C-alpha positions as CSV (number, residue, x, y, z in Angstrom):
1,X,160.3,44.4,-123.5
2,X,164.0,44.7,-123.2
3,X,165.9,42.7,-120.9
4,X,168.8,43.6,-118.7
5,X,172.0,41.5,-119.0
6,X,171.2,40.4,-115.5
7,X,167.8,39.2,-116.4
8,X,169.0,37.4,-119.5
9,X,171.7,35.7,-117.5
10,X,169.0,34.6,-114.7
11,X,166.9,33.3,-117.4
12,X,169.9,31.2,-118.7
13,X,170.7,29.9,-115.5
14,X,167.2,28.7,-114.7
15,X,167.2,26.9,-118.1
16,X,170.4,25.2,-117.6
17,X,169.4,24.2,-114.1
18,X,166.1,22.6,-115.7
19,X,168.2,21.0,-118.4
20,X,171.3,19.8,-116.7
21,X,172.0,21.7,-113.4
22,X,174.3,23.9,-112.5
23,X,177.5,24.2,-114.2
24,X,181.0,25.2,-112.1
25,X,184.4,25.5,-112.6
26,X,187.0,24.0,-110.1
27,X,189.7,26.8,-109.9
28,X,193.0,25.2,-108.5
29,X,196.4,27.0,-107.8
30,X,199.1,24.5,-108.2
31,X,201.6,26.6,-106.5
32,X,200.4,26.1,-103.4
33,X,202.9,23.9,-101.6
34,X,200.7,23.4,-98.5
35,X,198.8,20.7,-100.4
36,X,198.5,19.1,-103.7
37,X,196.6,20.1,-106.6
38,X,195.2,16.6,-106.9
39,X,193.9,16.5,-103.3
40,X,192.5,20.1,-104.1
41,X,190.7,19.1,-107.4
42,X,189.2,15.9,-105.6
43,X,187.9,18.0,-102.8
44,X,186.5,20.5,-104.7
45,X,184.9,18.0,-107.2
46,X,183.2,16.2,-104.0
47,X,181.8,19.6,-102.7
48,X,180.4,20.3,-106.3
49,X,178.9,16.9,-106.5
50,X,177.2,17.0,-102.9
51,X,175.3,20.0,-104.4
52,X,174.2,18.6,-107.7
53,X,176.7,20.6,-109.5
54,X,178.2,19.7,-112.9
55,X,181.8,20.2,-113.3
56,X,182.2,22.2,-116.6
57,X,186.1,22.8,-116.4
58,X,188.9,22.3,-114.1
59,X,191.3,25.3,-114.2
60,X,194.7,24.8,-112.9
61,X,196.5,28.1,-112.2
62,X,200.5,28.1,-111.7
63,X,200.6,31.6,-110.4
64,X,202.1,32.4,-107.0
65,X,199.5,32.7,-104.4
66,X,200.2,36.3,-103.6
67,X,199.2,37.4,-106.9
68,X,196.2,39.4,-107.3
69,X,193.4,37.6,-109.0
70,X,193.4,40.2,-112.2
71,X,197.2,39.3,-112.7
72,X,196.8,35.2,-112.2
73,X,197.6,33.5,-115.6
74,X,194.4,31.7,-115.6
75,X,191.9,33.9,-114.3
76,X,191.2,35.2,-117.8
77,X,189.6,31.7,-118.5
78,X,187.5,31.7,-115.9
79,X,186.2,35.2,-116.6
80,X,185.4,33.9,-120.2
81,X,184.0,30.7,-119.2
82,X,181.5,32.7,-116.7
83,X,180.6,35.4,-119.6
84,X,180.0,32.7,-122.2
85,X,177.7,30.7,-120.0
86,X,179.9,27.7,-120.0
87,X,179.8,27.8,-116.2
88,X,177.4,29.4,-113.7
89,X,180.0,29.7,-110.9
90,X,183.3,29.0,-109.5
91,X,184.4,26.5,-106.7
92,X,188.0,27.3,-105.1
93,X,189.8,26.5,-102.0
94,X,189.6,28.9,-99.3
95,X,193.2,30.4,-99.0
96,X,194.0,30.2,-102.7
97,X,192.0,33.1,-103.8
98,X,192.0,36.7,-102.1
99,X,189.0,37.9,-100.4
100,X,186.8,39.0,-103.5
101,X,186.5,42.9,-103.7
102,X,183.3,44.9,-104.2
103,X,184.2,45.2,-107.9
104,X,184.3,41.3,-108.4
105,X,181.3,41.0,-106.4
106,X,179.4,43.2,-108.4
107,X,180.8,41.6,-111.6
108,X,179.5,38.1,-110.4
109,X,176.2,39.6,-109.6
110,X,176.0,41.4,-113.2
111,X,176.8,37.7,-114.6
112,X,174.3,36.0,-112.3
113,X,177.2,34.1,-111.2
114,X,178.5,32.8,-107.8
115,X,181.7,32.0,-106.1
116,X,181.9,29.3,-103.6
117,X,185.0,28.4,-101.4
118,X,185.7,25.3,-99.8
119,X,187.6,25.3,-96.0
120,X,191.0,24.9,-96.5
121,X,191.3,22.4,-94.0
122,X,189.5,19.9,-95.8
123,X,192.5,19.4,-98.1
124,X,195.3,19.0,-95.7
125,X,196.7,15.5,-95.6
126,X,195.3,13.5,-92.7
127,X,197.8,11.8,-90.3
128,X,196.9,8.2,-89.6
129,X,198.4,6.7,-86.4
130,X,197.1,5.1,-83.3
131,X,196.3,7.4,-80.4
132,X,197.0,6.5,-76.5
């Protein structure tokens, strides 16, 4: 019986989940002046760990936020990690990635992968002080 690429990917994902859990890439845009790359990375890591996901890689991309996903400097590294099954999904900060197109959603499905976003507000600096 010949299996499709999607079926093979699903079987690999099940095997990985059974052995060491779901592996993800944290994708961080360092050119985002609204927050720090350290704060974003920490928040994405906490999000992944809360779901028992293993952080396989952290990809830091210095491309401007307005850059299309295909044109970003480090997006090829993300795609490669998914194709090579080093990661099962991508976790990014909402607002640092454009809405995924139908083409990207189809590609993720074909790879048996996922893309999760963390709300941007979770990475803003918290102002401390007294309230009267």
